[in-house]
Residue, then its C-alpha position, 0 to 999 in steps of 0.5 A: m199041407g200048406y200054412t195059414k197066415t197066422e202060422l206064416v207070420n209066426m215063422a217070420l217072427a221066429h226068423l227074427g228071434v221073436g219067441q212070442g207069436i201072434d194068436d190070430f192074423d185077423t184079430d190079434t191086436s198086438a203091434e206085431a200082428g198090426y205090422a204083419r197085416q200092413f206088409f203081408d200082401i205086398v210081400r206076397d205079391q213081390v214073391f210071386r213076381d220075383f220069378p214065374h212060379p209054374w204052379a201059379m201059372r194060368q192061361a186065359a183068353l184075353a179080352l179085346v179092348n178096341d172093338d173097332e178093328d179098322v182103327a189101331y189102338s196106338d201108333e205102334y200096336f193095333y190090338a189092345f187086350r185087358y190085363p187079367a184081373d188076377c194077374l201079378h206077372f204077365n209072362r207071354l202071349v201063347t202061340g201054340s207052338v211046341p216047343e216055342l222057340h225064341g223066334d216064335r214069341v209074340p211081341f207085346r208091351q204093357s200099357y194102361d187106360a182109364e180102366g186099368k192095365l193093358i197088353l198091346t200087340n199086333v197079332g190077332s184079335s183073339i189070343v191067349g195069355e200066360y201069366t202068374a195068377l194071384v193065389t190068396d189061399t195060403t194053404l195051397w202054397p208049396s212049402d218052398f214058396s211059403m218059406c220065401v214069404t216068411l223070409r221076405l216078411a221077416w226082413r220087412l218086419s225087422s225094422t219094426l222090432p222094438r229093440g231094433d234089429v241088433f243082430g242083423l237077423g233081418k238082413r240074414a233073412l233077406q240073404e236066405y230069401m234069395m237062396e230060397t228063391e233060387r231053390s224054388r226055381a230049381n225045384a220048379a225046373n225039376e217038375e217039368e219036362p220041356e219039349a225037345p227043340a226041333d232040329a234045324p232044317w239043314i240038319s233034318g234034311r241031311 
């Protein structure tokens, strides 16, 4: 079971030694709630981007931008695809190779136009992208991800404390955030079984 925004903010305040939490994330009129609303979304997005959380990964066909396939989009890249609307961190272009070796990876570069961000590449007019999607429903977040959000939020809120952060609890929260991020990375690695890499031809041919 996940946590509501109100519960997450109150955990962040508890990291800072604030005993009085907020009543409701959306309607509470206290200064603490106001600062929490100010910082919550950007803190959430930063945690999503700090490493590619597998539980938030999504694969989707990318929308081709340059319809005229006889005209290159730029001097270096032929194809331009629209950046997925719910993408917070673009990971790779899916090749279909399992396992995907380093040499199989499709080169790409980010860019933008008047309508938003783009993915530029030279491979194919139809391709699938893998990316970290924005999951706004906090009750779907794993507990370790939720803890990371509360710690990073605590660090942000520490500068707004009326008495100041006299005990350095914000700095401590940031240090704990870094440790919890590594814990999340380890937990994620333990919840998958990568395909074993194929033997090199000179080995399999012996």
